[in-house]
C-alpha positions as semicolon CSV with decimal commas, in nm:
position;residue;x (nm);y (nm);z (nm)
1;X;8,985;9,779;13,107
2;X;9,010;9,877;13,468
3;X;8,810;10,171;13,597
4;X;9,115;10,393;13,548
5;X;9,096;10,480;13,180
6;X;9,418;10,560;12,996
7;X;9,506;10,911;12,890
8;X;9,634;10,867;12,537
9;X;9,851;11,077;12,309
10;X;9,859;10,964;11,944
11;X;10,152;11,085;11,737
12;X;10,178;11,039;11,360
13;X;10,298;11,209;11,042
14;X;9,941;11,261;10,915
15;X;9,586;11,197;11,030
16;X;9,362;11,214;10,727
17;X;9,081;11,026;10,556
18;X;9,150;11,226;10,239
19;X;9,515;11,114;10,219
20;X;9,405;10,753;10,262
21;X;9,640;10,463;10,329
22;X;9,822;10,468;10,659
23;X;9,728;10,835;10,717
24;X;9,374;10,723;10,804
25;X;9,488;10,500;11,091
26;X;9,567;10,768;11,354
27;X;9,243;10,945;11,272
28;X;9,038;10,630;11,337
29;X;9,213;10,557;11,668
30;X;9,153;10,913;11,784
31;X;8,792;10,912;11,660
32;X;8,691;10,588;11,834
33;X;8,875;10,669;12,158
34;X;8,694;11,003;12,180
35;X;8,362;10,837;12,096
36;X;8,419;10,624;12,405
37;X;8,494;10,939;12,608
38;X;8,855;10,836;12,662
39;X;9,089;11,131;12,711
40;X;9,298;11,144;12,394
41;X;9,508;11,399;12,209
42;X;9,676;11,400;11,868
43;X;10,013;11,531;11,740
44;X;10,036;11,549;11,359
45;X;10,167;11,759;11,074
46;X;9,973;12,073;10,986
47;X;9,920;11,956;10,623
48;X;9,587;11,809;10,736
49;X;9,479;12,100;10,957
50;X;9,187;12,214;10,738
51;X;9,042;11,864;10,701
52;X;9,064;11,794;11,074
53;X;8,908;12,128;11,164
54;X;8,617;12,053;10,933
55;X;8,542;11,705;11,067
56;X;8,646;11,688;11,433
57;X;8,435;11,967;11,581
58;X;8,519;12,050;11,942
59;X;8,782;11,774;11,951
60;X;8,991;11,987;11,715
61;X;9,121;12,166;12,027
62;X;9,291;11,840;12,125
63;X;9,523;11,844;11,823
64;X;9,880;11,979;11,820
65;X;10,044;12,054;11,487
66;X;10,402;12,077;11,365
67;X;10,494;12,275;11,056
68;X;10,691;12,216;10,738
69;X;11,047;12,341;10,708
70;X;11,218;12,475;10,398
71;X;11,428;12,159;10,387
72;X;11,118;11,940;10,381
73;X;10,977;12,141;10,092
74;X;11,301;12,085;9,897
75;X;11,294;11,714;9,978
76;X;10,937;11,692;9,850
77;X;11,039;11,855;9,521
78;X;11,324;11,605;9,481
79;X;11,096;11,313;9,568
80;X;10,862;11,397;9,282
81;X;11,146;11,316;9,040
82;X;11,209;10,969;9,185
83;X;11,020;10,637;9,162
84;X;10,761;10,639;9,439
85;X;10,905;10,350;9,639
86;X;11,255;10,495;9,617
87;X;11,134;10,842;9,717
88;X;10,957;10,697;10,023
89;X;11,270;10,534;10,168
90;X;11,513;10,818;10,083
91;X;11,392;11,179;10,078
92;X;11,058;11,073;10,227
93;X;11,234;10,912;10,522
94;X;11,444;11,225;10,575
95;X;11,130;11,441;10,575
96;X;10,950;11,212;10,821
97;X;11,255;11,220;11,047
98;X;11,248;11,602;11,052
99;X;10,879;11,585;11,147
100;X;10,953;11,343;11,432
101;X;11,229;11,570;11,564
102;X;10,975;11,851;11,595
103;X;10,707;11,618;11,733
104;X;10,937;11,481;12,002
105;X;10,946;11,819;12,180
106;X;10,569;11,862;12,146
107;X;10,504;11,511;12,278
108;X;10,720;11,555;12,587
109;X;10,549;11,885;12,669
110;X;10,200;11,743;12,605
111;X;10,266;11,436;12,822
112;X;10,341;11,666;13,116
113;X;10,059;11,912;13,050
114;X;9,782;11,651;13,017
115;X;9,923;11,376;13,241
116;X;9,939;11,132;12,950
117;X;9,973;10,768;13,053
118;X;10,028;10,608;12,707
119;X;10,182;10,745;12,387
120;X;10,075;10,560;12,071
121;X;10,265;10,596;11,742
122;X;10,062;10,406;11,477
123;X;10,258;10,538;11,176
124;X;10,483;10,507;10,985
125;X;10,390;10,142;10,946
126;X;10,732;10,032;10,819
127;X;10,893;9,785;11,062
128;X;11,241;9,901;10,957
129;X;11,193;10,275;11,002
130;X;11,342;10,415;11,324
131;X;11,133;10,603;11,578
132;X;11,234;10,917;11,766
133;X;10,942;10,887;12,007
134;X;11,122;10,761;12,318
135;X;11,205;10,902;12,658
136;X;10,896;11,121;12,647
137;X;10,772;11,063;13,001
138;X;10,517;10,788;12,927
139;X;10,532;10,433;12,785
140;X;10,523;10,420;12,405
141;X;10,326;10,174;12,190
142;X;10,432;10,157;11,822
143;X;10,221;10,009;11,542
144;X;10,055;9,807;11,409
145;X;10,338;9,795;11,159
146;X;10,310;9,622;10,825
147;X;10,600;9,567;10,585
148;X;10,890;9,345;10,490
149;X;10,714;9,329;10,153
150;X;10,862;9,230;9,817
151;X;10,713;9,160;9,477
152;X;10,611;8,799;9,407
153;X;10,906;8,601;9,261
154;X;10,745;8,590;8,916
155;X;10,697;8,970;8,916
156;X;11,037;9,090;9,033
157;X;11,080;9,252;8,692
158;X;10,828;9,519;8,795
159;X;11,096;9,680;9,012
160;X;11,412;9,827;8,858
161;X;11,750;9,695;8,967
162;X;11,843;10,040;9,098
163;X;11,536;10,058;9,324
164;X;11,591;9,697;9,435
165;X;11,953;9,766;9,533
166;X;11,861;10,089;9,713
167;X;11,591;9,914;9,917
168;X;11,827;9,630;9,998
169;X;12,095;9,870;10,125
170;X;11,832;10,054;10,329
171;X;11,719;9,734;10,495
172;X;12,077;9,634;10,571
173;X;12,151;9,961;10,752
174;X;11,819;9,966;10,939
175;X;11,960;9,786;11,244
176;X;12,226;10,055;11,279
177;X;11,971;10,334;11,234
178;X;11,743;10,179;11,496
179;X;12,034;10,158;11,738
180;X;12,110;10,526;11,676
181;X;11,742;10,626;11,701
182;X;11,622;10,371;11,959
183;X;11,246;10,427;11,970
184;X;11,169;10,065;11,882
185;X;11,423;9,936;12,131
186;X;11,280;10,140;12,415
187;X;10,910;10,099;12,327
188;X;10,678;9,937;12,581
189;X;10,506;9,738;12,303
190;X;10,544;9,681;11,930
191;X;10,241;9,583;11,721
192;X;10,283;9,391;11,395
193;X;10,022;9,296;11,136
194;X;10,167;8,954;11,052
195;X;10,463;8,718;11,084
196;X;10,627;8,875;10,776
197;X;10,644;9,210;10,953
198;X;10,760;9,045;11,275
199;X;11,056;8,895;11,088
200;X;11,142;9,238;10,945
201;X;11,175;9,410;11,283
202;X;11,520;9,539;11,380
203;X;11,732;9,315;11,599
204;X;11,692;9,327;11,975
205;X;11,378;9,537;11,990
206;X;11,145;9,532;12,289
207;X;11,022;9,189;12,396
208;X;10,646;9,260;12,399
209;X;10,535;9,214;12,038
210;X;10,164;9,175;11,962
211;X;10,002;9,070;11,635
212;X;9,715;9,299;11,534
213;X;9,587;9,376;11,183
214;X;9,694;9,713;11,050
215;X;9,363;9,813;10,893
216;X;9,010;9,835;11,021
217;X;8,680;9,936;10,866
218;X;8,443;10,216;10,963
219;X;8,099;10,054;10,949
220;X;7,929;10,394;10,961
221;X;8,056;10,458;10,606
222;X;8,109;10,114;10,459
223;X;7,785;9,927;10,511
224;X;7,572;9,710;10,283
225;X;7,269;9,848;10,105
226;X;6,959;9,647;10,005
227;X;6,978;9,500;9,655
228;X;6,726;9,326;9,440
229;X;6,704;8,952;9,494
230;X;6,937;8,736;9,291
231;X;6,820;8,455;9,066
232;X;7,041;8,163;8,979
233;X;7,088;8,167;8,600
234;X;7,026;7,849;8,408
235;X;7,256;7,970;8,130
236;X;7,535;8,210;8,231
237;X;7,547;8,400;7,902
238;X;7,174;8,427;7,844
239;X;7,056;8,514;8,195
240;X;7,325;8,764;8,293
241;X;7,259;8,959;7,974
242;X;6,967;9,126;8,154
243;X;7,201;9,355;8,347
244;X;7,580;9,396;8,319
245;X;7,792;9,277;8,609
246;X;7,977;9,578;8,752
247;X;8,338;9,525;8,856
248;X;8,522;9,802;9,040
249;X;8,885;9,883;9,122
250;X;8,972;10,138;9,391
251;X;9,324;10,259;9,451
252;X;9,619;10,465;9,341
253;X;9,698;10,422;8,972
254;X;10,056;10,308;9,014
255;X;10,230;10,028;8,830
256;X;10,238;9,779;9,117
257;X;9,858;9,780;9,136
258;X;9,869;9,595;8,799
259;X;9,559;9,767;8,660
260;X;9,706;9,710;8,312
261;X;9,668;9,335;8,368
262;X;9,314;9,389;8,495
263;X;9,223;9,564;8,168
264;X;9,357;9,274;7,961
265;X;9,162;9,021;8,168
266;X;8,848;9,234;8,159
267;X;8,859;9,259;7,779
268;X;8,853;8,877;7,761
269;X;8,552;8,859;7,991
270;X;8,374;9,128;7,789
271;X;8,387;8,906;7,480
272;X;8,161;8,654;7,656
273;X;7,941;8,838;7,908
274;X;7,786;9,180;7,964
275;X;8,022;9,346;8,211
276;X;8,139;9,692;8,314
277;X;8,451;9,808;8,496
278;X;8,483;10,124;8,703
279;X;8,827;10,249;8,803
280;X;8,828;10,483;9,102
281;X;9,153;10,659;9,180
282;X;9,426;10,870;9,029
283;X;9,801;10,851;8,991
284;X;10,097;10,854;8,752
285;X;9,963;10,562;8,546
286;X;9,625;10,728;8,477
287;X;9,691;10,850;8,123
288;X;9,863;10,530;8,015
289;X;9,576;10,317;8,145
290;X;9,318;10,531;7,968
291;X;9,512;10,489;7,645
292;X;9,528;10,112;7,700
293;X;9,151;10,093;7,760
294;X;9,095;10,294;7,443
295;X;9,323;10,067;7,241
296;X;9,127;9,766;7,368
297;X;8,801;9,931;7,258
298;X;8,677;9,949;7,616
299;X;8,689;10,316;7,708
300;X;8,341;10,448;7,784
301;X;8,262;10,763;7,587
302;X;7,976;11,008;7,632
303;X;7,885;10,963;7,264
304;X;7,985;10,657;7,058
305;X;8,235;10,755;6,793
306;X;8,200;10,648;6,426
307;X;8,406;10,346;6,330
308;X;8,453;10,124;6,031
309;X;8,294;9,779;6,023
310;X;8,620;9,618;6,140
311;X;8,650;9,819;6,463
312;X;8,357;9,810;6,710
313;X;8,286;10,120;6,917
314;X;8,250;10,095;7,296
315;X;7,871;10,106;7,254
316;X;7,885;9,796;7,035
317;X;8,081;9,590;7,287
318;X;7,967;9,398;7,591
319;X;8,217;9,570;7,817
320;X;8,312;9,929;7,894
321;X;8,557;10,093;8,133
322;X;8,492;10,419;8,313
323;X;8,764;10,618;8,493
324;X;8,623;10,820;8,782
325;X;8,945;10,972;8,911
326;X;8,984;11,049;9,281
327;X;8,661;11,037;9,485
328;X;8,587;11,125;9,847
329;X;8,512;10,839;10,086
330;X;8,140;10,914;10,072
331;X;8,135;10,920;9,691
332;X;8,350;10,609;9,674
333;X;8,107;10,430;9,905
334;X;7,818;10,530;9,678
335;X;7,997;10,386;9,374
336;X;8,073;10,066;9,561
337;X;7,707;10,031;9,656
338;X;7,626;10,009;9,286
339;X;7,899;9,754;9,213
340;X;7,891;9,375;9,215
341;X;8,257;9,272;9,255
342;X;8,574;9,444;9,377
343;X;8,897;9,356;9,195
344;X;9,241;9,434;9,339
345;X;9,520;9,279;9,126
346;X;9,800;9,453;9,321
347;X;10,144;9,289;9,339
348;X;10,271;9,492;9,636
349;X;9,985;9,547;9,881
350;X;10,095;9,538;10,244
351;X;9,750;9,636;10,370
352;X;9,459;9,670;10,134
353;X;9,195;9,861;10,331
354;X;8,974;9,868;10,021
355;X;8,934;9,490;10,054
356;X;8,790;9,530;10,404
357;X;8,568;9,818;10,293
358;X;8,425;9,606;10,011
359;X;8,372;9,311;10,244
360;X;8,192;9,537;10,493
361;X;7,956;9,646;10,215
362;X;7,876;9,287;10,125
363;X;8,073;9,294;9,798
364;X;8,282;8,989;9,706
365;X;8,647;9,048;9,622
366;X;8,894;8,912;9,368
367;X;9,252;8,989;9,471
368;X;9,610;8,874;9,438
369;X;9,712;8,604;9,684
370;X;10,005;8,812;9,807
371;X;10,041;9,051;10,098
372;X;9,753;9,214;10,285
373;X;9,455;9,088;10,082
374;X;9,551;8,727;10,154
375;X;9,519;8,803;10,527
376;X;9,166;8,940;10,495
377;X;9,014;8,714;10,231
378;X;8,947;8,343;10,222
379;X;8,758;8,120;9,981
380;X;8,429;8,188;10,161
381;X;8,418;8,557;10,070
382;X;8,636;8,602;9,763
383;X;8,878;8,458;9,511
384;X;9,255;8,486;9,552
385;X;9,467;8,470;9,234
386;X;9,813;8,316;9,254
387;X;10,082;8,545;9,102
388;X;10,260;8,260;8,921
389;X;10,341;8,447;8,600
390;X;10,194;8,733;8,402
391;X;10,026;8,503;8,148
392;X;9,879;8,271;8,411
393;X;9,774;8,561;8,631
394;X;9,575;8,723;8,349
395;X;9,420;8,387;8,259
396;X;9,321;8,314;8,619
397;X;9,195;8,668;8,676
398;X;8,975;8,649;8,366
399;X;8,844;8,308;8,478
400;X;8,759;8,442;8,826
401;X;8,578;8,744;8,681
402;X;8,386;8,521;8,442
403;X;8,285;8,296;8,731
404;X;8,160;8,592;8,931
405;X;7,976;8,746;8,636
406;X;7,805;8,417;8,556
407;X;7,671;8,356;8,907
408;X;7,476;8,624;9,096
409;X;7,403;8,367;9,366
410;X;7,777;8,313;9,423
411;X;7,833;8,687;9,449
412;X;7,553;8,723;9,702
413;X;7,676;8,432;9,919
414;X;8,037;8,550;9,918
415;X;7,930;8,908;9,988
416;X;7,725;8,807;10,290
417;X;8,006;8,596;10,436
418;X;8,257;8,875;10,376
419;X;8,034;9,123;10,557
420;X;8,008;8,896;10,860
421;X;8,386;8,851;10,865
422;X;8,453;9,226;10,838
423;X;8,209;9,307;11,120
424;X;8,335;9,038;11,358
425;X;8,710;9,084;11,305
426;X;8,790;9,421;11,147
427;X;8,539;9,677;11,278
428;X;8,730;9,971;11,426
429;X;8,549;9,921;11,755
430;X;8,686;9,565;11,766
431;X;9,036;9,695;11,693
432;X;9,014;9,959;11,964
433;X;8,904;9,690;12,212
434;X;9,231;9,513;12,134
435;X;9,432;9,837;12,156
436;X;9,283;9,918;12,497
437;X;9,381;9,569;12,611
438;X;9,738;9,639;12,501
439;X;9,737;9,975;12,680
440;X;9,624;9,793;12,993
441;X;9,911;9,543;12,971
442;X;10,156;9,826;12,921
443;X;10,023;10,028;13,214
444;X;10,020;9,725;13,444
445;X;10,370;9,637;13,323
446;X;10,269;9,270;13,296
447;X;10,308;9,179;12,928
448;X;10,380;8,814;12,841
449;X;10,757;8,779;12,828
450;X;10,931;8,758;12,491
451;X;10,640;8,640;12,281
452;X;10,430;8,726;11,983
453;X;10,063;8,710;12,077
454;X;9,747;8,806;11,898
455;X;9,431;8,956;12,053
456;X;9,239;8,844;11,743
457;X;9,398;8,499;11,736
458;X;9,449;8,408;12,100
459;X;9,569;8,056;12,026
460;X;9,859;8,167;11,808
461;X;10,193;8,241;11,972
462;X;10,543;8,252;11,828
463;X;10,833;8,262;12,072
464;X;11,079;8,540;12,019
465;X;11,428;8,413;11,944
């Protein structure tokens, strides 16, 4: 950066660690910019007011809030009756648009009051969704976006035909919507997480498009803790019986996370090796998954229940599953510290911040080779499972878990390499270095013409057609 630091206004629907997902992104940008004593302000919805007041201290005065309307409340009630993906692109989109209408006035006023030089809109991360943040008196940077995501071909059945058709229609009309609401056409820079998202951008958007990963990791929270030294077992079954291998899943309990397939695979592993599985998160599939774990004889109970000699209780089995429900970031980090392997079998994961958090803590990861996890993981720090079919996926997932459970040395080596990768490429300070570089290009008005470039991958460039 030059000596003239930018004056930044971040605008987003939410800024919240508690909400998770994309809501955490604006909060991290604001947090790191202020840590570096860069003048920054934030415009968000008031739903997160109490959380931000609790955690941001004197920087809370730099936040401007917009309020809910009666219409947004009605849209939220309707959305609860719809499939989550469908609700997001219909009533959810309408609600976010109402928020942006209110934010647009606040942004224009704040730009003038604080002499803002760059406006940054990191969410929503959908490449198709229009932006109303344009003509606000300062250049606008949008992203990193991450989307254009579909289920793997072998798992298209997980999405109903009605939802599929609705999403398809929405994508077809997105070019028209982005012409009508031209934020992405008039932006100074668009940031995309990958080539898939680049391809999903509306036609004829701005020419300065930069590749930058959507997620980062806060190393102050997600950091490795000392563990006892690992010994290489001579016999996988005999030597790992000393202490169960702890697998962990973290995420919303929704159908596309495929936790039901994880339970089937885990039950197979539990027949051979001493293992445990912790499931951290909540969602609409919670009750069904608990029932499935119980039917498989895996659900951990406070007191083993009596059973006949044909049905083993959880205490009699090698494996057990414990559902923790929703946990705060700090509590989640503590659970991860006591785990050996993270498993994320999701079939529709654009990002996958939990993968980076596990890597940062030195925990190896097993994940689906589809979407975000495949961009963070490689064979040095985890195992990626091909989503070829349900049967093959469960078989391969069980085999990967067995391999991890049988080899503490493998887990340690992968965990160490994953930690190094997370620190060098995905630390939030590294991401903000890249963002400041982009701000500088925008302020100097000298971006590379009509190209896709990557601060993290400087040798990669894809010409814009």
